[in-house]
PDB file of the backbone (N, CA, C, O) and the ligand in Angstrom, with CONECT records:
HET     ZN  A 101       1
ATOM      1  N   UNK A   1    -124.132  -2.144  58.112  1.00  0.00           N
ATOM      2  CA  UNK A   1    -124.394  -1.321  59.299  1.00  0.00           C
ATOM      3  C   UNK A   1    -125.318  -0.161  58.945  1.00  0.00           C
ATOM      4  O   UNK A   1    -125.159   0.516  57.929  1.00  0.00           O
ATOM      5  N   UNK A   2    -126.250   0.026  59.793  1.00  0.00           N
ATOM      6  CA  UNK A   2    -127.144   1.169  59.608  1.00  0.00           C
ATOM      7  C   UNK A   2    -126.611   2.354  60.385  1.00  0.00           C
ATOM      8  O   UNK A   2    -125.959   2.223  61.421  1.00  0.00           O
ATOM      9  N   UNK A   3    -126.911   3.485  59.846  1.00  0.00           N
ATOM     10  CA  UNK A   3    -126.523   4.696  60.560  1.00  0.00           C
ATOM     11  C   UNK A   3    -127.563   5.006  61.637  1.00  0.00           C
ATOM     12  O   UNK A   3    -128.728   5.280  61.347  1.00  0.00           O
ATOM     13  N   UNK A   4    -127.122   4.954  62.836  1.00  0.00           N
ATOM     14  CA  UNK A   4    -128.031   5.298  63.929  1.00  0.00           C
ATOM     15  C   UNK A   4    -127.928   6.785  64.222  1.00  0.00           C
ATOM     16  O   UNK A   4    -126.833   7.344  64.282  1.00  0.00           O
ATOM     17  N   UNK A   5    -129.071   7.414  64.403  1.00  0.00           N
ATOM     18  CA  UNK A   5    -129.033   8.837  64.736  1.00  0.00           C
ATOM     19  C   UNK A   5    -128.385   9.048  66.101  1.00  0.00           C
ATOM     20  O   UNK A   5    -128.675   8.359  67.079  1.00  0.00           O
ATOM     21  N   UNK A   6    -127.491  10.038  66.113  1.00  0.00           N
ATOM     22  CA  UNK A   6    -126.823  10.316  67.373  1.00  0.00           C
ATOM     23  C   UNK A   6    -127.749  11.107  68.285  1.00  0.00           C
ATOM     24  O   UNK A   6    -128.477  12.002  67.855  1.00  0.00           O
ATOM     25  N   UNK A   7    -127.695  10.744  69.550  1.00  0.00           N
ATOM     26  CA  UNK A   7    -128.509  11.448  70.526  1.00  0.00           C
ATOM     27  C   UNK A   7    -127.758  12.698  70.951  1.00  0.00           C
ATOM     28  O   UNK A   7    -126.702  12.633  71.581  1.00  0.00           O
ATOM     29  N   UNK A   8    -128.326  13.819  70.593  1.00  0.00           N
ATOM     30  CA  UNK A   8    -127.659  15.066  70.943  1.00  0.00           C
ATOM     31  C   UNK A   8    -128.254  15.640  72.212  1.00  0.00           C
ATOM     32  O   UNK A   8    -129.299  16.290  72.203  1.00  0.00           O
ATOM     33  N   UNK A   9    -127.560  15.381  73.291  1.00  0.00           N
ATOM     34  CA  UNK A   9    -128.048  15.906  74.564  1.00  0.00           C
ATOM     35  C   UNK A   9    -127.760  17.386  74.679  1.00  0.00           C
ATOM     36  O   UNK A   9    -126.778  17.883  74.129  1.00  0.00           O
ATOM     37  N   UNK A  10    -128.598  18.070  75.377  1.00  0.00           N
ATOM     38  CA  UNK A  10    -128.408  19.491  75.552  1.00  0.00           C
ATOM     39  C   UNK A  10    -129.179  20.300  74.548  1.00  0.00           C
ATOM     40  O   UNK A  10    -129.323  21.515  74.684  1.00  0.00           O
ATOM     41  N   UNK A  11    -129.683  19.607  73.519  1.00  0.00           N
ATOM     42  CA  UNK A  11    -130.481  20.334  72.534  1.00  0.00           C
ATOM     43  C   UNK A  11    -131.929  20.363  72.986  1.00  0.00           C
ATOM     44  O   UNK A  11    -132.439  19.413  73.579  1.00  0.00           O
ATOM     45  N   UNK A  12    -132.557  21.447  72.698  1.00  0.00           N
ATOM     46  CA  UNK A  12    -133.966  21.550  73.012  1.00  0.00           C
ATOM     47  C   UNK A  12    -134.769  20.689  72.040  1.00  0.00           C
ATOM     48  O   UNK A  12    -134.637  20.812  70.822  1.00  0.00           O
ATOM     49  N   UNK A  13    -135.597  19.822  72.599  1.00  0.00           N
ATOM     50  CA  UNK A  13    -136.390  18.958  71.719  1.00  0.00           C
ATOM     51  C   UNK A  13    -137.301  19.752  70.801  1.00  0.00           C
ATOM     52  O   UNK A  13    -137.930  20.731  71.203  1.00  0.00           O
ATOM     53  N   UNK A  14    -137.353  19.305  69.573  1.00  0.00           N
ATOM     54  CA  UNK A  14    -138.241  19.953  68.616  1.00  0.00           C
ATOM     55  C   UNK A  14    -139.228  18.919  68.103  1.00  0.00           C
ATOM     56  O   UNK A  14    -139.066  17.721  68.333  1.00  0.00           O
ATOM     57  N   UNK A  15    -140.211  19.373  67.435  1.00  0.00           N
ATOM     58  CA  UNK A  15    -141.241  18.467  66.911  1.00  0.00           C
ATOM     59  C   UNK A  15    -141.276  18.543  65.390  1.00  0.00           C
ATOM     60  O   UNK A  15    -142.337  18.642  64.772  1.00  0.00           O
ATOM     61  N   UNK A  16    -140.102  18.495  64.819  1.00  0.00           N
ATOM     62  CA  UNK A  16    -140.006  18.530  63.369  1.00  0.00           C
ATOM     63  C   UNK A  16    -140.458  17.209  62.786  1.00  0.00           C
ATOM     64  O   UNK A  16    -140.009  16.153  63.231  1.00  0.00           O
ATOM     65  N   UNK A  17    -141.337  17.246  61.801  1.00  0.00           N
ATOM     66  CA  UNK A  17    -141.786  15.999  61.149  1.00  0.00           C
ATOM     67  C   UNK A  17    -140.612  15.257  60.536  1.00  0.00           C
ATOM     68  O   UNK A  17    -139.786  15.841  59.834  1.00  0.00           O
ATOM     69  N   UNK A  18    -140.549  13.959  60.814  1.00  0.00           N
ATOM     70  CA  UNK A  18    -139.409  13.171  60.337  1.00  0.00           C
ATOM     71  C   UNK A  18    -139.696  12.630  58.951  1.00  0.00           C
ATOM     72  O   UNK A  18    -139.920  11.434  58.765  1.00  0.00           O
ATOM     73  N   UNK A  19    -139.685  13.528  57.988  1.00  0.00           N
ATOM     74  CA  UNK A  19    -139.965  13.116  56.613  1.00  0.00           C
ATOM     75  C   UNK A  19    -138.764  12.387  56.028  1.00  0.00           C
ATOM     76  O   UNK A  19    -137.652  12.914  56.014  1.00  0.00           O
ATOM     77  N   UNK A  20    -138.995  11.182  55.550  1.00  0.00           N
ATOM     78  CA  UNK A  20    -137.924  10.427  54.918  1.00  0.00           C
ATOM     79  C   UNK A  20    -136.983   9.748  55.893  1.00  0.00           C
ATOM     80  O   UNK A  20    -135.998   9.131  55.487  1.00  0.00           O
ATOM     81  N   UNK A  21    -137.283   9.858  57.175  1.00  0.00           N
ATOM     82  CA  UNK A  21    -136.442   9.243  58.179  1.00  0.00           C
ATOM     83  C   UNK A  21    -137.178   8.056  58.786  1.00  0.00           C
ATOM     84  O   UNK A  21    -138.308   8.187  59.258  1.00  0.00           O
ATOM     85  N   UNK A  22    -136.534   6.913  58.769  1.00  0.00           N
ATOM     86  CA  UNK A  22    -137.176   5.717  59.309  1.00  0.00           C
ATOM     87  C   UNK A  22    -136.735   5.493  60.738  1.00  0.00           C
ATOM     88  O   UNK A  22    -135.535   5.428  61.006  1.00  0.00           O
ATOM     89  N   UNK A  23    -137.668   5.373  61.659  1.00  0.00           N
ATOM     90  CA  UNK A  23    -137.328   5.126  63.049  1.00  0.00           C
ATOM     91  C   UNK A  23    -136.694   3.748  63.216  1.00  0.00           C
ATOM     92  O   UNK A  23    -137.056   2.798  62.523  1.00  0.00           O
ATOM     93  N   UNK A  24    -135.762   3.656  64.127  1.00  0.00           N
ATOM     94  CA  UNK A  24    -135.094   2.399  64.397  1.00  0.00           C
ATOM     95  C   UNK A  24    -135.322   2.001  65.852  1.00  0.00           C
ATOM     96  O   UNK A  24    -135.132   2.802  66.768  1.00  0.00           O
ATOM     97  N   UNK A  25    -135.728   0.762  66.045  1.00  0.00           N
ATOM     98  CA  UNK A  25    -135.954   0.269  67.381  1.00  0.00           C
ATOM     99  C   UNK A  25    -134.639   0.195  68.156  1.00  0.00           C
ATOM    100  O   UNK A  25    -133.661  -0.356  67.650  1.00  0.00           O
ATOM    101  N   UNK A  26    -134.598   0.740  69.374  1.00  0.00           N
ATOM    102  CA  UNK A  26    -133.361   0.706  70.159  1.00  0.00           C
ATOM    103  C   UNK A  26    -133.024  -0.700  70.654  1.00  0.00           C
ATOM    104  O   UNK A  26    -131.896  -0.958  71.074  1.00  0.00           O
ATOM    105  N   UNK A  27    -133.983  -1.594  70.606  1.00  0.00           N
ATOM    106  CA  UNK A  27    -133.764  -2.935  71.135  1.00  0.00           C
ATOM    107  C   UNK A  27    -133.205  -3.881  70.072  1.00  0.00           C
ATOM    108  O   UNK A  27    -132.175  -4.525  70.276  1.00  0.00           O
ATOM    109  N   UNK A  28    -133.900  -3.954  68.934  1.00  0.00           N
ATOM    110  CA  UNK A  28    -133.486  -4.929  67.917  1.00  0.00           C
ATOM    111  C   UNK A  28    -132.761  -4.277  66.763  1.00  0.00           C
ATOM    112  O   UNK A  28    -132.175  -4.962  65.926  1.00  0.00           O
ATOM    113  N   UNK A  29    -132.796  -2.931  66.712  1.00  0.00           N
ATOM    114  CA  UNK A  29    -132.072  -2.247  65.652  1.00  0.00           C
ATOM    115  C   UNK A  29    -132.744  -2.297  64.301  1.00  0.00           C
ATOM    116  O   UNK A  29    -132.159  -1.886  63.299  1.00  0.00           O
ATOM    117  N   UNK A  30    -133.964  -2.796  64.261  1.00  0.00           N
ATOM    118  CA  UNK A  30    -134.675  -2.887  62.990  1.00  0.00           C
ATOM    119  C   UNK A  30    -135.378  -1.569  62.672  1.00  0.00           C
ATOM    120  O   UNK A  30    -135.815  -0.840  63.562  1.00  0.00           O
ATOM    121  N   UNK A  31    -135.468  -1.293  61.383  1.00  0.00           N
ATOM    122  CA  UNK A  31    -136.249  -0.133  60.968  1.00  0.00           C
ATOM    123  C   UNK A  31    -137.715  -0.475  61.115  1.00  0.00           C
ATOM    124  O   UNK A  31    -138.171  -1.521  60.654  1.00  0.00           O
ATOM    125  N   UNK A  32    -138.444   0.408  61.755  1.00  0.00           N
ATOM    126  CA  UNK A  32    -139.845   0.098  62.000  1.00  0.00           C
ATOM    127  C   UNK A  32    -140.735   1.180  61.404  1.00  0.00           C
ATOM    128  O   UNK A  32    -140.417   2.368  61.441  1.00  0.00           O
ATOM    129  N   UNK A  33    -141.851   0.734  60.859  1.00  0.00           N
ATOM    130  CA  UNK A  33    -142.800   1.672  60.268  1.00  0.00           C
ATOM    131  C   UNK A  33    -143.688   2.305  61.317  1.00  0.00           C
ATOM    132  O   UNK A  33    -144.278   3.363  61.100  1.00  0.00           O
ATOM    133  N   UNK A  34    -143.773   1.643  62.457  1.00  0.00           N
ATOM    134  CA  UNK A  34    -144.621   2.153  63.508  1.00  0.00           C
ATOM    135  C   UNK A  34    -144.489   1.266  64.728  1.00  0.00           C
ATOM    136  O   UNK A  34    -143.651   0.366  64.770  1.00  0.00           O
ATOM    137  N   UNK A  35    -145.310   1.523  65.702  1.00  0.00           N
ATOM    138  CA  UNK A  35    -145.269   0.727  66.907  1.00  0.00           C
ATOM    139  C   UNK A  35    -146.667   0.221  67.244  1.00  0.00           C
ATOM    140  O   UNK A  35    -147.673   0.817  66.859  1.00  0.00           O
ATOM    141  N   UNK A  36    -146.706  -0.862  67.953  1.00  0.00           N
ATOM    142  CA  UNK A  36    -147.996  -1.353  68.450  1.00  0.00           C
ATOM    143  C   UNK A  36    -148.395  -0.567  69.677  1.00  0.00           C
ATOM    144  O   UNK A  36    -147.552  -0.188  70.490  1.00  0.00           O
ATOM    145  N   UNK A  37    -149.662  -0.330  69.803  1.00  0.00           N
ATOM    146  CA  UNK A  37    -150.172   0.359  70.976  1.00  0.00           C
ATOM    147  C   UNK A  37    -151.140  -0.578  71.692  1.00  0.00           C
ATOM    148  O   UNK A  37    -152.039  -1.158  71.084  1.00  0.00           O
ATOM    149  N   UNK A  38    -150.937  -0.702  72.953  1.00  0.00           N
ATOM    150  CA  UNK A  38    -151.826  -1.580  73.724  1.00  0.00           C
ATOM    151  C   UNK A  38    -152.240  -0.889  75.018  1.00  0.00           C
ATOM    152  O   UNK A  38    -151.416  -0.378  75.776  1.00  0.00           O
ATOM    153  N   UNK A  39    -153.541  -0.896  75.235  1.00  0.00           N
ATOM    154  CA  UNK A  39    -154.045  -0.261  76.451  1.00  0.00           C
ATOM    155  C   UNK A  39    -153.802  -1.166  77.641  1.00  0.00           C
ATOM    156  O   UNK A  39    -154.050  -2.370  77.593  1.00  0.00           O
ATOM    157  N   UNK A  40    -153.321  -0.571  78.688  1.00  0.00           N
ATOM    158  CA  UNK A  40    -153.062  -1.343  79.897  1.00  0.00           C
ATOM    159  C   UNK A  40    -153.819  -0.733  81.065  1.00  0.00           C
ATOM    160  O   UNK A  40    -154.086   0.469  81.098  1.00  0.00           O
ATOM    161  N   UNK A  41    -154.156  -1.580  82.011  1.00  0.00           N
ATOM    162  CA  UNK A  41    -154.875  -1.099  83.185  1.00  0.00           C
ATOM    163  C   UNK A  41    -153.916  -0.307  84.059  1.00  0.00           C
ATOM    164  O   UNK A  41    -152.761  -0.679  84.267  1.00  0.00           O
ATOM    165  N   UNK A  42    -154.437   0.778  84.550  1.00  0.00           N
ATOM    166  CA  UNK A  42    -153.593   1.610  85.392  1.00  0.00           C
ATOM    167  C   UNK A  42    -154.484   2.205  86.460  1.00  0.00           C
ATOM    168  O   UNK A  42    -155.640   2.530  86.188  1.00  0.00           O
ATOM    169  N   UNK A  43    -153.984   2.351  87.640  1.00  0.00           N
ATOM    170  CA  UNK A  43    -154.804   2.771  88.790  1.00  0.00           C
ATOM    171  C   UNK A  43    -155.523   4.089  88.571  1.00  0.00           C
ATOM    172  O   UNK A  43    -156.702   4.221  88.900  1.00  0.00           O
ATOM    173  N   UNK A  44    -154.832   5.041  88.029  1.00  0.00           N
ATOM    174  CA  UNK A  44    -155.392   6.373  87.951  1.00  0.00           C
ATOM    175  C   UNK A  44    -155.986   6.695  86.578  1.00  0.00           C
ATOM    176  O   UNK A  44    -156.252   7.856  86.265  1.00  0.00           O
ATOM    177  N   UNK A  45    -156.185   5.684  85.787  1.00  0.00           N
ATOM    178  CA  UNK A  45    -156.749   5.939  84.480  1.00  0.00           C
ATOM    179  C   UNK A  45    -156.201   4.977  83.450  1.00  0.00           C
ATOM    180  O   UNK A  45    -155.652   3.924  83.775  1.00  0.00           O
ATOM    181  N   UNK A  46    -156.363   5.364  82.209  1.00  0.00           N
ATOM    182  CA  UNK A  46    -155.863   4.503  81.145  1.00  0.00           C
ATOM    183  C   UNK A  46    -154.428   4.846  80.796  1.00  0.00           C
ATOM    184  O   UNK A  46    -154.009   6.004  80.813  1.00  0.00           O
ATOM    185  N   UNK A  47    -153.709   3.812  80.486  1.00  0.00           N
ATOM    186  CA  UNK A  47    -152.330   4.006  80.057  1.00  0.00           C
ATOM    187  C   UNK A  47    -152.125   3.181  78.787  1.00  0.00           C
ATOM    188  O   UNK A  47    -152.787   2.167  78.567  1.00  0.00           O
ATOM    189  N   UNK A  48    -151.209   3.636  77.979  1.00  0.00           N
ATOM    190  CA  UNK A  48    -150.935   2.928  76.751  1.00  0.00           C
ATOM    191  C   UNK A  48    -149.480   2.514  76.693  1.00  0.00           C
ATOM    192  O   UNK A  48    -148.573   3.278  77.023  1.00  0.00           O
ATOM    193  N   UNK A  49    -149.289   1.283  76.266  1.00  0.00           N
ATOM    194  CA  UNK A  49    -147.959   0.737  76.145  1.00  0.00           C
ATOM    195  C   UNK A  49    -147.617   0.679  74.661  1.00  0.00           C
ATOM    196  O   UNK A  49    -148.414   0.228  73.838  1.00  0.00           O
ATOM    197  N   UNK A  50    -146.437   1.136  74.348  1.00  0.00           N
ATOM    198  CA  UNK A  50    -145.979   1.127  72.969  1.00  0.00           C
ATOM    199  C   UNK A  50    -144.843   0.138  72.811  1.00  0.00           C
ATOM    200  O   UNK A  50    -143.862   0.191  73.553  1.00  0.00           O
ATOM    201  N   UNK A  51    -144.965  -0.746  71.870  1.00  0.00           N
ATOM    202  CA  UNK A  51    -143.882  -1.685  71.690  1.00  0.00           C
ATOM    203  C   UNK A  51    -143.586  -1.948  70.218  1.00  0.00           C
ATOM    204  O   UNK A  51    -144.426  -1.762  69.338  1.00  0.00           O
ATOM    205  N   UNK A  52    -142.363  -2.386  69.995  1.00  0.00           N
ATOM    206  CA  UNK A  52    -141.824  -2.593  68.656  1.00  0.00           C
ATOM    207  C   UNK A  52    -142.598  -3.663  67.903  1.00  0.00           C
ATOM    208  O   UNK A  52    -142.995  -4.682  68.468  1.00  0.00           O
ATOM    209  N   UNK A  53    -142.805  -3.409  66.610  1.00  0.00           N
ATOM    210  CA  UNK A  53    -143.525  -4.381  65.788  1.00  0.00           C
ATOM    211  C   UNK A  53    -142.645  -5.571  65.442  1.00  0.00           C
ATOM    212  O   UNK A  53    -143.153  -6.622  65.051  1.00  0.00           O
ATOM    213  N   UNK A  54    -141.356  -5.423  65.577  1.00  0.00           N
ATOM    214  CA  UNK A  54    -140.442  -6.493  65.208  1.00  0.00           C
ATOM    215  C   UNK A  54    -140.119  -7.407  66.393  1.00  0.00           C
ATOM    216  O   UNK A  54    -140.290  -8.624  66.310  1.00  0.00           O
ATOM    217  N   UNK A  55    -139.657  -6.822  67.481  1.00  0.00           N
ATOM    218  CA  UNK A  55    -139.206  -7.644  68.609  1.00  0.00           C
ATOM    219  C   UNK A  55    -140.175  -7.616  69.776  1.00  0.00           C
ATOM    220  O   UNK A  55    -140.018  -8.362  70.743  1.00  0.00           O
ATOM    221  N   UNK A  56    -141.175  -6.754  69.685  1.00  0.00           N
ATOM    222  CA  UNK A  56    -142.237  -6.627  70.683  1.00  0.00           C
ATOM    223  C   UNK A  56    -141.727  -6.150  72.047  1.00  0.00           C
ATOM    224  O   UNK A  56    -142.421  -6.292  73.054  1.00  0.00           O
ATOM    225  N   UNK A  57    -140.550  -5.600  72.080  1.00  0.00           N
ATOM    226  CA  UNK A  57    -140.084  -5.032  73.340  1.00  0.00           C
ATOM    227  C   UNK A  57    -140.709  -3.664  73.539  1.00  0.00           C
ATOM    228  O   UNK A  57    -140.922  -2.912  72.587  1.00  0.00           O
ATOM    229  N   UNK A  58    -140.993  -3.365  74.769  1.00  0.00           N
ATOM    230  CA  UNK A  58    -141.703  -2.125  75.066  1.00  0.00           C
ATOM    231  C   UNK A  58    -140.786  -0.912  74.881  1.00  0.00           C
ATOM    232  O   UNK A  58    -139.669  -0.870  75.397  1.00  0.00           O
ATOM    233  N   UNK A  59    -141.282   0.055  74.142  1.00  0.00           N
ATOM    234  CA  UNK A  59    -140.508   1.262  73.886  1.00  0.00           C
ATOM    235  C   UNK A  59    -140.880   2.365  74.858  1.00  0.00           C
ATOM    236  O   UNK A  59    -140.071   3.246  75.149  1.00  0.00           O
ATOM    237  N   UNK A  60    -142.119   2.315  75.365  1.00  0.00           N
ATOM    238  CA  UNK A  60    -142.503   3.357  76.287  1.00  0.00           C
ATOM    239  C   UNK A  60    -143.939   3.197  76.708  1.00  0.00           C
ATOM    240  O   UNK A  60    -144.693   2.404  76.143  1.00  0.00           O
ATOM    241  N   UNK A  61    -144.298   3.956  77.699  1.00  0.00           N
ATOM    242  CA  UNK A  61    -145.666   3.947  78.194  1.00  0.00           C
ATOM    243  C   UNK A  61    -146.155   5.386  78.274  1.00  0.00           C
ATOM    244  O   UNK A  61    -145.452   6.269  78.767  1.00  0.00           O
ATOM    245  N   UNK A  62    -147.353   5.608  77.791  1.00  0.00           N
ATOM    246  CA  UNK A  62    -147.912   6.943  77.887  1.00  0.00           C
ATOM    247  C   UNK A  62    -149.201   6.923  78.696  1.00  0.00           C
ATOM    248  O   UNK A  62    -150.024   6.018  78.557  1.00  0.00           O
ATOM    249  N   UNK A  63    -149.354   7.891  79.507  1.00  0.00           N
ATOM    250  CA  UNK A  63    -150.556   8.036  80.298  1.00  0.00           C
ATOM    251  C   UNK A  63    -151.395   9.159  79.719  1.00  0.00           C
ATOM    252  O   UNK A  63    -150.872  10.053  79.052  1.00  0.00           O
ATOM    253  N   UNK A  64    -152.657   9.117  79.965  1.00  0.00           N
ATOM    254  CA  UNK A  64    -153.526  10.135  79.405  1.00  0.00           C
ATOM    255  C   UNK A  64    -153.340  11.460  80.123  1.00  0.00           C
ATOM    256  O   UNK A  64    -153.656  12.517  79.577  1.00  0.00           O
ATOM    257  N   UNK A  65    -152.831  11.407  81.337  1.00  0.00           N
ATOM    258  CA  UNK A  65    -152.683  12.633  82.099  1.00  0.00           C
ATOM    259  C   UNK A  65    -151.570  13.511  81.548  1.00  0.00           C
ATOM    260  O   UNK A  65    -151.577  14.729  81.727  1.00  0.00           O
ATOM    261  N   UNK A  66    -150.625  12.885  80.882  1.00  0.00           N
ATOM    262  CA  UNK A  66    -149.540  13.667  80.338  1.00  0.00           C
ATOM    263  C   UNK A  66    -148.430  12.735  79.878  1.00  0.00           C
ATOM    264  O   UNK A  66    -148.316  11.599  80.338  1.00  0.00           O
ATOM    265  N   UNK A  67    -147.640  13.225  78.987  1.00  0.00           N
ATOM    266  CA  UNK A  67    -146.574  12.430  78.424  1.00  0.00           C
ATOM    267  C   UNK A  67    -145.505  12.106  79.474  1.00  0.00           C
ATOM    268  O   UNK A  67    -144.917  12.995  80.090  1.00  0.00           O
ATOM    269  N   UNK A  68    -145.277  10.813  79.651  1.00  0.00           N
ATOM    270  CA  UNK A  68    -144.247  10.320  80.580  1.00  0.00           C
ATOM    271  C   UNK A  68    -144.509  10.712  82.029  1.00  0.00           C
ATOM    272  O   UNK A  68    -143.629  10.574  82.879  1.00  0.00           O
ATOM    273  N   UNK A  69    -145.698  11.193  82.312  1.00  0.00           N
ATOM    274  CA  UNK A  69    -145.990  11.562  83.695  1.00  0.00           C
ATOM    275  C   UNK A  69    -146.817  10.486  84.373  1.00  0.00           C
ATOM    276  O   UNK A  69    -147.574   9.770  83.719  1.00  0.00           O
ATOM    277  N   UNK A  70    -146.672  10.375  85.669  1.00  0.00           N
ATOM    278  CA  UNK A  70    -147.361   9.314  86.381  1.00  0.00           C
ATOM    279  C   UNK A  70    -148.558   9.745  87.113  1.00  0.00           C
ATOM    280  O   UNK A  70    -149.219   8.926  87.752  1.00  0.00           O
TER     281      UNK A  70
HETATM  282 ZN    ZN A 101    -137.457  -3.974  68.139  1.00  0.00          ZN2+
END
């Protein structure tokens, strides 16, 4: 069993570099070195889709206008 980081709600998000911490895909539970990025067509501009290198499930979509904004 791998130790999954607990999601601490209520904490203010920080941008501390994750040195020595390996990200784990929420879908397949595999440790991943990074994610694939793929540009997708979007009405109001370019959007990027991020997906797991192991299971290829989408982890998120980012728009150029702002993070997680539509
Ligand atoms: Zn995965």
